[in-house]
C-alpha positions as CSV (number, residue, x, y, z in Angstrom):
1,M,-39.7,26.3,15.5
2,F,-39.6,24.1,12.4
3,P,-39.7,25.7,8.9
4,Q,-42.9,25.0,7.1
5,V,-43.8,24.8,3.4
6,V,-45.6,28.1,2.6
7,Q,-48.5,27.5,0.3
8,A,-50.2,29.9,-2.0
9,P,-53.3,31.5,-0.5
10,Y,-55.6,29.6,-2.9
11,P,-56.5,26.9,-3.6
12,K,-56.7,25.9,0.1
13,Y,-57.1,22.4,1.4
14,L,-58.3,21.0,4.7
15,A,-58.2,17.4,5.8
16,I,-59.6,15.7,8.9
17,L,-59.6,12.1,10.0
18,R,-63.0,10.4,10.7
19,N,-63.2,6.8,11.7
20,G,-59.7,6.2,10.5
21,K,-60.3,7.6,7.0
22,P,-59.4,11.0,5.5
23,Y,-61.9,13.6,4.6
24,V,-60.7,16.3,2.2
25,I,-62.1,19.7,1.3
26,R,-60.9,22.4,-1.1
27,K,-61.5,26.1,-1.5
28,N,-60.6,27.8,-4.8
29,S,-60.9,31.4,-3.8
30,L,-62.1,33.7,-1.0
31,S,-65.5,34.1,-2.5
32,E,-66.2,30.5,-3.2
33,P,-67.4,27.8,-0.9
34,W,-65.5,24.7,0.3
35,Y,-65.9,21.6,-1.9
36,N,-65.7,18.0,-0.9
37,I,-63.1,16.3,-3.0
38,T,-62.7,13.2,-1.0
39,H,-64.1,11.1,-3.9
40,L,-61.2,12.3,-6.0
41,R,-58.6,10.8,-3.7
42,Y,-57.4,7.2,-3.4
43,D,-59.8,5.1,-1.2
44,I,-57.6,3.6,1.5
45,E,-60.2,0.8,2.0
46,K,-58.9,-0.6,-1.3
47,L,-55.4,-1.0,0.1
48,L,-54.2,-4.4,1.3
49,F,-50.8,-5.3,2.8
50,T,-49.2,-8.8,2.8
51,D,-46.6,-9.6,5.5
52,S,-43.6,-12.0,5.3
53,N,-45.8,-14.8,6.6
54,N,-48.3,-14.2,3.8
55,K,-50.9,-12.8,6.2
56,D,-53.1,-9.9,4.8
57,Y,-53.8,-6.6,6.6
58,N,-56.0,-3.7,5.9
59,Y,-55.7,-0.1,7.1
60,L,-57.8,-0.8,10.2
61,Q,-55.2,-3.2,11.4
62,C,-52.5,-0.6,11.2
63,S,-51.8,2.7,13.0
64,V,-53.3,5.6,11.0
65,E,-52.4,9.3,11.6
66,L,-52.9,12.5,9.7
67,Y,-50.0,15.0,9.4
68,E,-51.8,18.1,7.9
69,L,-52.3,16.9,4.4
70,I,-50.4,13.7,4.5
71,L,-52.0,10.5,5.8
72,V,-49.5,8.1,7.3
73,I,-50.2,4.3,7.8
74,E,-47.6,2.6,10.0
75,F,-46.9,-1.1,9.5
76,G,-46.6,-3.1,12.7
77,F,-45.3,-6.0,10.6
78,N,-42.8,-6.8,7.8
79,C,-44.7,-5.7,4.7
80,K,-43.6,-7.4,1.5
81,K,-46.5,-6.6,-0.9
82,V,-48.9,-3.7,-1.4
83,W,-52.1,-4.2,-3.2
84,F,-54.7,-1.6,-4.4
85,D,-58.1,-2.6,-5.6
86,G,-57.0,-6.2,-6.0
87,K,-53.9,-5.3,-8.1
88,L,-50.3,-5.7,-7.0
89,C,-48.6,-2.3,-7.0
90,W,-45.4,-3.1,-5.1
91,T,-43.5,-6.1,-4.0
92,L,-40.3,-6.6,-2.0
93,T,-37.1,-7.5,-3.9
94,N,-34.1,-9.3,-2.6
95,S,-32.1,-6.1,-2.3
96,Q,-34.7,-4.1,-0.5
97,E,-35.7,-3.6,3.1
98,Y,-39.1,-3.7,4.5
99,P,-41.0,-0.4,4.4
100,K,-42.0,1.2,7.7
101,F,-44.8,3.5,6.6
102,L,-47.2,4.1,3.7
103,G,-48.1,7.8,3.0
104,L,-50.9,9.3,1.0
105,H,-50.5,12.9,0.0
106,L,-54.1,14.2,0.0
107,R,-53.3,17.4,-1.9
108,T,-51.5,15.7,-4.8
109,N,-53.0,12.3,-4.5
110,Q,-49.8,10.4,-4.4
111,I,-49.1,7.1,-2.6
112,F,-45.6,6.4,-1.5
113,L,-43.6,4.0,0.8
114,M,-41.2,5.3,3.5
115,F,-38.0,3.3,4.3
116,S,-35.5,3.8,7.0
117,K,-32.6,4.1,4.5
118,L,-33.1,7.7,3.7
119,R,-35.5,7.3,0.8
120,L,-39.2,7.4,-0.4
121,E,-40.6,5.3,-3.2
122,L,-43.7,6.4,-5.1
123,L,-46.2,3.7,-6.1
124,D,-47.6,3.3,-9.5
125,V,-51.2,3.0,-8.5
126,E,-54.1,3.1,-10.9
127,N,-56.1,6.4,-10.5
128,P,-59.6,6.5,-9.1
129,K,-62.1,5.8,-11.9
130,V,-63.4,9.3,-12.6
131,E,-63.2,11.4,-15.7
132,E,-59.8,12.7,-16.9
133,G,-58.7,15.8,-15.2
134,E,-60.3,15.1,-11.9
135,I,-57.2,13.9,-10.2
136,E,-54.8,16.4,-8.8
137,G,-51.1,15.5,-8.7
138,K,-51.2,12.6,-11.2
139,V,-48.7,9.8,-10.4
140,T,-46.0,9.5,-13.0
141,G,-44.2,6.3,-11.8
142,K,-42.0,4.9,-9.1
143,R,-38.6,6.2,-8.2
144,P,-36.4,6.5,-5.1
145,V,-35.8,9.9,-3.5
146,Q,-32.9,10.8,-1.4
147,F,-33.4,12.8,1.8
148,D,-31.8,15.8,3.3
149,W,-31.6,14.8,7.0
150,V,-30.7,18.3,8.2
151,R,-34.2,19.7,7.7
152,N,-36.7,19.9,10.4
153,N,-40.4,20.7,9.9
154,K,-43.5,21.3,12.0
155,Y,-46.7,19.3,11.5
156,T,-49.7,19.6,13.7
157,K,-51.6,16.5,14.8
158,M,-55.1,16.5,13.3
159,S,-56.5,13.4,14.9
160,N,-56.3,11.3,18.1
161,S,-54.1,8.2,17.9
162,T,-52.6,5.6,20.1
163,N,-49.4,5.6,18.1
164,P,-46.4,6.0,20.4
165,F,-44.7,8.2,17.9
166,R,-47.6,10.7,17.5
167,P,-46.6,14.0,16.0
168,I,-46.1,16.8,18.4
169,I,-43.9,19.9,18.6
170,D,-41.0,19.4,20.9
171,P,-40.2,22.5,23.1
172,T,-36.6,22.3,22.1
173,K,-34.8,20.7,19.2
174,L,-34.1,17.1,19.7
175,V,-31.2,15.4,18.0
176,D,-32.4,11.8,17.7
177,T,-30.5,8.9,16.1
178,N,-33.4,6.5,16.1
179,P,-34.5,6.2,12.4
180,F,-38.1,5.7,13.4
181,S,-38.4,8.5,15.9
182,K,-40.9,11.3,15.7
183,S,-38.4,13.9,14.6
184,L,-37.1,11.9,11.8
185,R,-40.6,10.9,10.7
186,R,-41.3,14.6,10.4
187,R,-38.4,14.8,7.9
188,F,-40.0,11.9,5.9
189,I,-43.2,14.0,5.7
190,R,-41.2,17.1,4.8
191,E,-39.5,15.3,2.0
192,A,-42.8,14.1,0.7
193,E,-44.1,17.6,0.8
194,L,-41.1,19.0,-1.1
195,M,-41.3,16.2,-3.6
196,S,-45.0,16.8,-4.2
197,E,-44.5,20.5,-4.7
198,K,-42.6,19.7,-7.9
199,E,-45.2,17.4,-9.3
200,L,-48.4,19.4,-8.8
201,S,-50.6,19.2,-11.8
202,R,-53.7,21.1,-12.7
203,S,-56.3,21.7,-10.1
204,C,-59.4,19.6,-10.6
205,P,-62.1,21.5,-12.5
206,K,-64.9,23.0,-10.5
207,Q,-67.6,21.1,-12.3
208,H,-66.3,17.8,-11.0
209,Q,-66.3,18.9,-7.3
210,T,-69.1,18.3,-4.9
211,T,-70.1,21.3,-2.8
212,L,-70.3,20.7,0.9
213,E,-73.4,22.9,1.2
214,N,-75.4,19.9,-0.3
215,D,-73.5,17.2,1.8
216,E,-75.8,16.2,4.6
217,A,-73.3,13.9,6.3
218,D,-70.3,16.3,6.5
219,K,-71.0,20.0,6.5
220,V,-68.9,23.2,6.5
221,T,-70.7,26.0,8.3
222,K,-69.8,29.5,7.2
223,I,-70.1,32.2,9.9
224,D,-70.0,35.9,9.3
225,V,-68.3,37.3,12.4
226,I,-67.6,40.8,11.2
227,G,-69.8,43.3,13.1
228,K,-71.2,40.6,15.5
229,S,-70.8,40.8,19.2
230,Y,-68.3,38.4,20.8
231,K,-71.0,36.7,22.8
232,N,-73.0,36.0,19.6
233,I,-69.9,34.6,17.9
234,A,-69.3,32.3,20.9
235,K,-72.9,31.0,20.7
236,L,-72.6,30.4,16.9
237,L,-69.3,28.4,17.3
238,H,-70.7,26.3,20.1
239,E,-74.0,25.6,18.2
240,N,-72.1,24.4,15.2
241,N,-69.2,22.7,16.8
242,S,-70.0,19.3,15.2
243,N,-69.2,20.8,11.8
244,V,-66.2,22.3,10.2
245,I,-66.7,26.0,10.8
246,E,-65.3,28.8,8.6
247,C,-65.3,32.4,9.8
248,N,-65.4,35.0,7.0
249,G,-62.2,37.0,7.1
250,Y,-60.3,34.5,9.2
251,D,-57.8,31.7,8.4
252,L,-58.7,28.4,10.1
253,C,-56.0,26.5,12.0
254,P,-57.3,23.3,13.7
255,Y,-55.4,21.8,16.6
256,G,-57.2,18.5,17.6
257,D,-60.3,19.5,19.4
258,N,-59.4,23.2,19.4
259,V,-59.6,25.6,16.5
260,L,-57.7,28.9,16.0
261,Y,-59.1,31.6,13.7
262,K,-56.6,34.3,12.6
263,L,-57.8,37.5,11.1
264,N,-56.3,37.7,7.6
265,E,-54.6,40.8,6.4
266,S,-57.2,41.8,3.8
267,A,-60.1,41.7,6.4
268,S,-58.0,43.7,8.9
269,R,-57.3,46.4,6.4
270,D,-60.9,46.6,5.4
271,N,-62.0,47.0,9.0
272,L,-59.5,49.8,9.6
273,N,-60.6,51.6,6.5
274,S,-64.3,51.3,7.2
275,A,-64.6,51.7,10.9
276,S,-64.3,55.2,12.3
277,T,-62.4,56.1,15.4
278,N,-65.6,56.9,17.3
279,F,-67.1,53.6,16.3
280,R,-64.1,51.7,17.4
281,K,-64.2,53.5,20.8
282,E,-67.9,53.0,21.3
283,N,-68.3,49.4,20.0
284,P,-65.1,47.6,21.0
285,K,-66.8,44.2,21.1
286,K,-68.1,44.6,17.5
287,L,-64.6,45.1,16.1
288,P,-63.2,41.9,14.6
289,P,-60.8,40.3,17.1
290,K,-57.2,39.6,16.0
291,S,-57.8,36.0,16.7
292,I,-60.5,33.6,18.0
293,V,-59.8,30.3,19.8
294,H,-62.6,27.8,20.2
295,Y,-61.9,25.3,23.0
296,K,-64.7,22.7,22.3
297,K,-64.2,20.4,25.2
298,E,-63.9,23.3,27.7
299,K,-66.8,25.1,26.1
300,M,-64.8,28.3,25.9
301,V,-64.1,30.9,23.3
302,V,-61.2,33.3,23.6
303,F,-61.1,36.6,21.7
304,E,-57.8,38.5,21.3
305,T,-58.0,42.3,21.0
306,S,-55.2,44.8,20.8
307,N,-54.6,45.0,24.6
308,K,-56.6,42.3,26.3
309,Y,-58.3,38.9,25.9
310,I,-62.1,38.4,26.4
311,V,-63.0,34.8,27.5
312,Y,-66.5,33.4,27.2
313,R,-67.3,30.2,29.1
314,L,-70.6,28.3,28.9
315,E,-71.7,27.5,32.4
316,E,-74.9,25.4,32.3
317,T,-77.0,27.6,29.9
318,E,-75.3,31.0,30.4
319,W,-72.3,32.4,28.7
320,V,-70.0,34.0,31.3
321,E,-67.6,36.8,30.2
322,K,-64.3,37.6,31.8
323,C,-61.7,40.0,30.6
324,Y,-57.9,39.5,31.0
325,E,-55.6,42.4,30.4
326,I,-52.0,41.5,29.4
327,P,-49.9,41.8,32.6
328,P,-47.4,44.6,32.7
329,I,-44.4,42.3,32.3
330,T,-41.3,43.7,30.7
331,L,-38.3,41.7,29.5
332,Y,-34.7,42.9,29.2
333,F,-31.4,41.9,27.8
334,R,-28.0,42.8,29.2
335,V,-26.2,45.7,27.4
336,E,-23.3,45.9,29.8
337,L,-22.5,44.3,33.2
338,R,-25.0,46.4,35.1
339,E,-27.1,47.9,32.3
340,F,-30.2,46.4,30.7
341,A,-32.3,47.3,27.6
342,Q,-35.9,46.5,27.2
343,L,-36.9,43.9,24.5
344,S,-39.0,45.4,21.6
345,P,-42.4,43.8,20.7
346,D,-40.9,42.1,17.7
347,Q,-38.4,40.2,19.9
348,Y,-41.0,38.2,21.8
349,T,-44.6,37.1,21.6
350,V,-47.3,37.0,24.2
351,G,-50.6,35.0,24.2
352,L,-53.3,33.7,26.4
353,R,-53.6,29.9,26.8
354,V,-56.1,27.8,28.6
355,V,-54.0,25.1,30.3
356,E,-55.5,24.1,33.7
357,G,-56.5,27.6,34.2
358,I,-55.8,30.9,32.4
359,K,-52.1,31.6,31.6
360,F,-50.2,34.2,29.7
361,V,-47.3,32.8,27.7
362,Y,-44.3,34.9,26.7
363,R,-41.9,33.4,24.1
364,V,-38.6,35.1,23.5
365,R,-37.0,34.9,20.1
366,K,-34.2,32.3,19.9
367,D,-31.5,34.9,19.1
368,I,-32.3,37.1,22.1
369,N,-30.7,36.5,25.5
370,C,-33.4,37.7,28.0
371,S,-31.6,38.1,31.3
372,R,-34.1,40.2,33.4
373,V,-37.9,40.1,34.1
374,M,-39.9,42.9,35.7
375,L,-43.6,43.1,36.7
376,G,-44.7,46.7,37.0
377,N,-41.8,48.5,38.7
378,R,-40.5,45.5,40.6
379,T,-37.8,43.0,39.4
380,V,-39.1,39.5,39.4
381,W,-35.7,37.9,38.4
382,A,-32.4,39.0,37.0
383,C,-29.4,36.8,35.9
384,H,-26.4,37.2,38.0
385,I,-23.4,38.8,36.3
386,S,-21.3,35.7,36.7
387,M,-24.0,33.4,35.2
388,K,-25.2,32.7,31.7
389,C,-28.8,32.0,32.3
390,F,-31.3,33.2,29.7
391,I,-35.1,33.0,29.6
392,K,-36.8,31.7,26.6
393,T,-40.4,31.1,27.9
394,L,-42.3,32.9,30.7
395,I,-45.6,31.6,32.1
396,Y,-47.8,34.0,34.1
397,S,-50.6,32.2,36.0
398,V,-53.7,34.3,36.5
399,V,-54.9,31.9,39.2
400,D,-52.1,32.5,41.7
401,D,-50.0,35.3,40.2
402,S,-47.0,33.1,40.0
403,I,-44.4,33.2,37.2
404,V,-42.5,30.3,35.8
405,L,-39.3,31.0,33.8
406,D,-37.9,28.4,31.4
407,G,-34.4,28.7,30.1
408,N,-31.1,27.3,31.2
409,L,-32.9,26.7,34.5
410,L,-36.6,26.3,35.3
411,I,-37.5,28.8,38.0
412,K,-40.7,29.4,39.8
413,C,-41.2,33.0,41.2
414,T,-43.7,33.8,43.9
415,K,-44.4,37.0,45.8
416,V,-43.7,36.8,49.5
417,D,-43.9,39.9,51.7
418,N,-44.0,42.1,48.6
419,K,-40.8,40.5,47.3
420,W,-40.3,38.1,44.5
421,I,-38.7,34.8,45.5
422,G,-37.3,32.4,42.9
423,I,-36.8,28.7,43.4
424,S,-35.1,26.5,40.8
425,Q,-36.6,23.1,39.8
426,H,-34.7,20.0,40.9
427,P,-33.1,18.0,39.4
428,Y,-32.0,20.8,37.1
429,L,-32.0,19.0,33.7
430,V,-35.4,17.2,34.2
431,R,-38.2,19.2,32.6
432,H,-42.0,18.7,32.4
433,Y,-44.2,20.2,29.7
434,A,-48.0,20.4,29.0
435,E,-49.6,20.8,25.6
436,D,-51.0,24.3,25.3
437,G,-53.9,23.2,23.1
438,L,-52.5,25.2,20.1
439,G,-49.7,23.0,18.9
440,D,-47.0,23.9,21.3
441,F,-45.9,23.2,24.9
442,I,-45.5,25.2,28.1
443,P,-43.2,24.2,31.0
444,V,-44.7,22.8,34.2
445,Y,-43.0,23.4,37.5
446,I,-43.2,20.5,40.0
447,D,-43.5,21.7,43.6
448,R,-43.4,18.4,45.5
449,V,-39.9,17.2,45.1
450,S,-37.9,15.2,47.7
451,K,-34.3,14.2,47.5
452,N,-32.5,11.3,49.1
453,Y,-28.9,12.5,49.5
454,R,-27.6,9.1,50.3
455,F,-28.7,7.6,47.0
456,L,-28.7,10.8,45.0
457,K,-32.3,10.1,44.1
458,Y,-35.2,12.5,43.5
459,T,-38.9,11.7,43.9
460,L,-41.3,14.1,42.1
461,D,-44.8,13.8,43.3
462,Y,-47.5,14.6,40.7
463,K,-50.4,14.6,43.1
464,D,-51.3,18.3,42.6
465,V,-50.2,18.4,38.9
466,P,-53.3,17.8,36.7
467,K,-51.6,17.8,33.3
468,I,-48.2,16.5,32.1
469,D,-47.7,15.6,28.4
470,L,-43.9,15.4,28.1
471,V,-40.9,14.7,30.3
472,K,-37.4,15.5,29.0
473,Y,-33.9,15.1,30.4
474,H,-31.8,17.8,28.9
475,E,-32.5,17.5,25.2
476,K,-33.7,13.9,25.3
477,T,-37.5,13.0,25.5
478,I,-38.0,10.4,28.2
479,W,-41.7,10.1,28.3
480,R,-44.7,11.5,26.4
481,R,-48.4,11.0,27.2
482,E,-50.6,9.2,24.8
483,P,-54.2,10.2,24.1
484,E,-56.5,9.2,26.9
485,Q,-53.5,8.1,29.0
486,S,-53.5,9.2,32.6
487,V,-50.8,11.4,34.2
488,P,-48.3,9.4,36.3
489,K,-48.7,9.5,40.1
490,S,-45.0,10.1,40.6
491,M,-41.5,9.8,39.1
492,T,-38.3,8.7,40.8
493,C,-35.0,9.4,39.1
494,R,-31.3,8.9,39.6
495,V,-29.4,11.3,37.3
496,N,-25.9,11.4,38.9
497,E,-24.8,8.1,37.4
498,S,-23.6,7.1,33.9
499,K,-26.8,5.3,33.4
500,K,-29.7,7.6,34.4
501,T,-32.9,5.9,35.6
502,F,-36.4,7.3,35.6
503,V,-39.2,5.3,37.2
504,F,-42.8,6.4,36.4
505,K,-45.5,5.1,38.7
506,F,-49.0,4.8,37.2
507,Q,-52.3,3.4,38.7
508,D,-51.6,-0.1,37.3
509,K,-47.9,-0.3,36.4
510,F,-44.4,1.1,36.6
511,I,-42.5,2.1,33.6
512,V,-38.7,2.3,34.0
513,Y,-36.6,4.2,31.5
514,R,-32.8,3.9,31.4
515,L,-30.7,6.5,29.6
516,K,-27.1,5.8,28.8
517,G,-25.5,8.4,26.5
518,N,-28.2,8.9,23.9
519,D,-29.6,5.4,24.1
520,L,-33.0,5.2,25.8
521,T,-34.5,1.8,26.8
522,Y,-37.5,1.0,28.9
523,N,-39.3,-1.8,30.7
524,T,-42.9,-2.1,31.9
525,Y,-43.7,-3.8,35.2
526,D,-47.4,-4.4,35.7
527,I,-48.5,-4.1,39.3
528,P,-49.7,-7.5,40.5
529,P,-53.4,-8.2,41.3
530,I,-53.0,-7.9,45.1
531,K,-56.0,-6.7,47.0
532,L,-55.7,-5.1,50.4
533,L,-59.0,-5.2,52.3
534,S,-60.4,-3.8,55.5
535,Q,-63.8,-3.7,57.3
536,D,-66.4,-1.0,57.7
537,N,-68.3,-0.3,60.9
538,Q,-70.9,-3.0,60.0
539,G,-68.2,-5.6,59.5
540,H,-68.4,-5.6,55.7
541,I,-65.3,-6.3,53.7
542,I,-64.2,-3.2,51.8
543,P,-61.1,-2.2,49.8
544,L,-58.5,-0.5,51.9
545,N,-58.3,3.2,51.1
546,S,-55.3,3.9,48.8
547,N,-54.3,6.7,51.2
548,N,-53.5,4.0,53.8
549,Y,-50.7,2.4,51.9
550,S,-48.1,3.0,49.2
551,V,-46.8,0.8,46.4
552,Q,-43.0,0.8,45.5
553,L,-41.0,-1.0,42.9
554,S,-37.6,-2.3,44.0
555,L,-35.0,-3.4,41.4
556,N,-31.9,-3.6,43.5
557,L,-31.7,-7.4,43.8
558,A,-34.8,-8.6,42.0
559,V,-38.2,-7.3,40.7
560,I,-40.1,-6.8,43.9
561,F,-43.3,-4.9,44.7
562,I,-43.6,-3.5,48.2
563,Y,-46.9,-2.5,49.7
564,T,-46.2,-0.4,52.9
565,F,-49.0,0.4,55.3
566,V,-49.3,3.8,57.1
567,D,-49.3,3.5,60.9
568,V,-53.0,4.1,61.3
569,A,-54.0,1.6,58.5
570,V,-56.1,-1.4,59.5
571,C,-55.7,-4.2,56.9
572,T,-57.8,-7.3,57.7
573,Q,-57.3,-9.3,54.6
574,V,-54.7,-9.8,51.7
575,E,-55.8,-11.5,48.5
576,Y,-54.0,-12.3,45.2
577,G,-56.7,-12.5,42.5
578,E,-59.4,-14.6,44.1
579,R,-57.0,-16.4,46.4
580,I,-56.9,-15.4,50.1
581,I,-53.3,-15.1,51.3
582,W,-54.0,-13.9,54.8
583,K,-57.0,-13.0,57.0
584,Y,-57.1,-11.2,60.3
585,K,-57.8,-13.2,63.5
586,R,-58.6,-11.6,66.8
587,G,-55.5,-10.8,68.9
588,Q,-53.2,-10.6,65.9
589,N,-50.8,-7.7,65.1
590,K,-51.3,-5.5,62.2
591,P,-49.2,-6.2,59.1
592,L,-46.4,-3.8,58.4
593,C,-46.0,-4.5,54.7
594,V,-46.7,-7.0,51.8
595,V,-43.8,-8.0,49.5
596,Y,-44.3,-9.7,46.1
597,S,-41.4,-11.2,44.2
598,R,-42.0,-11.6,40.5
599,S,-39.3,-14.1,39.9
600,S,-40.1,-16.5,42.8
601,Q,-43.9,-15.8,42.6
602,R,-44.1,-15.6,46.4
603,I,-46.1,-13.2,48.6
604,Q,-44.8,-12.3,52.0
605,V,-47.1,-10.6,54.6
606,I,-44.7,-9.2,57.1
607,F,-45.5,-8.5,60.7
608,K,-43.4,-7.3,63.6
609,D,-42.6,-10.8,64.7
610,K,-43.5,-13.2,61.8
611,I,-43.8,-13.6,58.1
612,V,-46.8,-15.3,56.3
613,L,-45.5,-16.9,53.1
614,A,-47.6,-18.0,50.1
615,D,-46.3,-19.8,47.0
616,L,-48.3,-18.7,44.0
617,K,-46.8,-21.3,41.7
618,N,-48.6,-24.0,43.6
619,P,-52.4,-23.1,43.7
620,N,-53.0,-25.8,46.3
621,S,-50.3,-24.7,48.7
622,I,-51.3,-23.4,52.1
623,P,-49.7,-20.2,53.4
624,S,-47.1,-20.9,56.1
625,S,-45.9,-18.7,59.0
626,L,-42.3,-18.2,59.9
627,K,-41.0,-16.5,63.1
628,I,-38.6,-13.7,62.6
629,P,-35.4,-14.3,64.6
630,P,-35.6,-12.1,67.7
631,E,-31.8,-12.2,68.2
632,I,-31.1,-9.7,65.3
633,S,-31.4,-6.0,66.0
634,L,-30.5,-2.9,64.0
635,Y,-29.4,0.5,65.4
636,K,-28.8,4.1,64.3
637,T,-27.2,7.2,65.8
638,N,-29.6,10.0,66.7
639,E,-29.0,13.7,66.6
640,Q,-27.7,13.6,70.2
641,G,-25.1,11.1,69.2
642,E,-26.8,8.2,71.0
643,T,-27.1,4.8,69.6
644,V,-30.8,3.8,69.5
645,R,-32.7,0.8,68.1
646,L,-34.5,1.1,64.8
647,D,-38.3,1.1,64.8
648,V,-39.9,-1.8,63.0
649,R,-41.1,0.6,60.4
650,D,-37.5,1.8,59.6
651,Y,-36.8,-1.5,57.9
652,R,-38.4,-4.6,56.5
653,V,-37.5,-8.3,56.9
654,Q,-38.0,-10.8,54.1
655,L,-37.5,-14.5,53.8
656,Y,-34.3,-15.1,51.8
657,K,-34.5,-18.4,49.9
658,S,-35.2,-21.1,52.6
659,K,-32.4,-20.6,55.1
660,G,-32.2,-16.9,55.8
661,F,-33.8,-13.6,56.4
662,R,-33.0,-10.4,54.5
663,Y,-33.1,-7.1,56.4
664,V,-33.5,-4.0,54.1
665,V,-33.3,-0.6,55.8
666,N,-35.4,2.3,54.4
667,E,-33.5,4.7,52.2
668,E,-34.1,7.7,54.5
669,V,-32.7,5.8,57.5
670,T,-29.0,5.4,58.2
671,C,-28.2,2.1,60.0
672,T,-25.0,2.2,61.9
673,E,-25.0,-1.1,63.8
674,L,-26.2,-4.7,63.5
675,R,-26.3,-6.8,66.6
676,H,-26.8,-10.5,67.4
677,N,-28.1,-11.1,70.9
678,G,-26.7,-7.7,71.9
679,T,-23.3,-8.4,70.4
680,V,-22.2,-5.9,67.7
681,V,-21.5,-7.9,64.5
682,W,-21.1,-5.0,62.1
683,R,-20.6,-1.2,62.6
684,Y,-20.7,1.5,60.0
685,T,-17.4,3.4,59.8
686,G,-18.0,5.6,56.8
687,G,-18.2,5.3,53.0
688,I,-20.9,3.4,51.1
689,L,-23.9,2.2,53.2
690,P,-25.0,-1.4,52.7
691,L,-28.0,-2.4,50.6
692,S,-29.1,-5.1,53.0
693,F,-28.2,-7.7,55.6
694,V,-28.8,-11.4,55.3
695,Y,-29.0,-13.7,58.4
696,F,-28.5,-17.4,57.8
697,F,-29.9,-19.0,60.9
698,K,-29.8,-22.7,59.9
699,G,-26.6,-24.7,60.3
700,N,-23.6,-22.5,60.7
701,K,-24.9,-19.0,61.6
702,T,-23.7,-16.5,59.1
703,I,-24.4,-12.8,58.4
704,S,-23.7,-11.3,55.0
705,V,-23.5,-7.5,54.5
706,A,-24.4,-6.7,50.8
707,Y,-23.0,-3.5,49.2
708,K,-23.5,-2.2,45.7
709,T,-19.9,-3.2,45.0
710,G,-19.8,-6.6,46.8
711,T,-20.4,-8.4,50.1
712,C,-18.7,-9.2,53.3
713,S,-19.6,-12.1,55.6
714,Y,-19.3,-12.9,59.3
715,Q,-19.6,-16.3,60.9
716,L,-20.3,-17.3,64.4
717,E,-17.3,-19.4,65.7
718,L,-17.1,-20.4,69.4
719,G,-19.4,-17.6,70.4
720,Q,-17.5,-15.0,68.4
721,W,-18.4,-13.3,65.1
722,V,-15.4,-13.3,62.8
723,P,-15.1,-12.0,59.2
724,T,-14.9,-15.0,56.8
725,E,-15.3,-13.8,53.2
726,T,-15.3,-10.6,51.1
727,T,-16.5,-10.6,47.6
728,N,-16.0,-7.7,45.2
729,T,-18.4,-7.5,42.3
730,N,-16.6,-4.7,40.4
């Protein structure tokens, strides 16, 4: 996806991050062991950074990430000085900007600063105190380097981090104008790699290296897998998973907790030359697999052979084997209007991935327009002649035999009555992805989607979706999951407006993203510490089950959190922190909802006929009770054309300031009339529906109807309701 710097086979380097510090090993040739050369690299513990307020920071107070062989330290402050081992090696001048990152190239041992204005600056840092010749890539001085901002590159994350710009591989190219975005950061790293290629000096002599075989703290375990059974290989990988494991004849590619081993060409040729045809037929599980993937957390090892995958999973103390043959899926491109030609093997790839189950992932080359998919002799999907819809990724789920197609549209195909039925994801341009464990992403289809046609709003329920790592709108990344972060419960979006809104609901907060053009902003709204309680059969107070209520965020008029109870819920107590707001008394009605306003710091417990109000600004205030005016009633037109009164659960009533009540109708309900003591005050005649009604009951009785574009008011004069004022907010 992104061009990579191709290194010579040897020497090879490998770096991992342990406790925030890099650990570097080197291999000179195929026959030699790995050597620990960490002591030949700059010690980041000797780095010190001074900010604009003369406060000092070390690397532990910064965000540290590893991009293959480049360590990146992100400053969360304005860095004006950099010190190494007590000596000043860089200071800010009047004409300079503050650097954003510090990079350490672990192969060439160079330290450089990264700025937003398209340049790097190497630091003149004193070399580690070892004998001459031990340092690779000797620093020659400081100088600015201009960037080529067209390049993209791919770097795999090697460590867990809480950095919001953690390096991942986007499923599609992302044009991002943010100078500190992930994609542009990759280009910083790419430039550092290219710059370092030009300045490589002699490799450090072997006599100055420390072999890892004698390093008790950090070990590299070498496993000879050629000729061993797959089960024994799985056991060896699991038994040594705390070490760096090297398999003879295989190239090692780490991806976080997972490790991919690829059979190198020389080992593959040796095996073909030495193994007879009869041996290969009689001992298929002793032939070296094309690749091995070790999933450490899942305790699984996947072996790729020429025509199938063999998976070993550790269940308690036994290794359970399962074989998965590549499904007979064929891909086609359109030759003429009604003629298709099959894709050749070099035009796509197929592989098995462990992502919430076993899945086969087909990826079509970018220059190929795949317009038809078949499974066996049946067509799963074919692009209509009048459409330009091409497939780039196909996901076949072994669990339920479903197929997800990702291209211009995201389509889920399932077999019903021996026929394939395809359903497109809504909204069309919103896509979800999950990390595949090997440095890439696969699309995730969301089944539970509801649409509010009145407000052009979609709600995507993630209840049955165990893994989401990335959400995009068209080519723009909206949200990405951080390490150890939970998956959102749901996402609500409005995408048919100039400013698109995406509201992600988590266990303890809402995050609202707003996209206008290519500018993405967000706000976080923490869910208030409101406790909804009930009682068990013994009368003990217990938390109300979360299935008995929902929490919504409303931003129409103010920041409001709405807790709505289901019909069967029995809430007996409402608390805010340690303060009791309301407690059930015998004979009372059940509350319908609880509303919390962040700006006014007030909680309203709303019943059918009253509102219990608590002012949180005054800790000594006593909750008060206000009667809901019975003279106001709301109506709708049913399917038979009859005008019927709304149920109390079709809307909510809130206290408005101190002189009125606000009536907010649920989005899925269409209110057509508002009446006062049976007299129609307002009637819906078409067009935009109102957001709310406000009834001012003190003094001159007034009813205001609030629309998105303005308000209109009615006042009671001599027993008649007459229009008095119209305000346009456009």
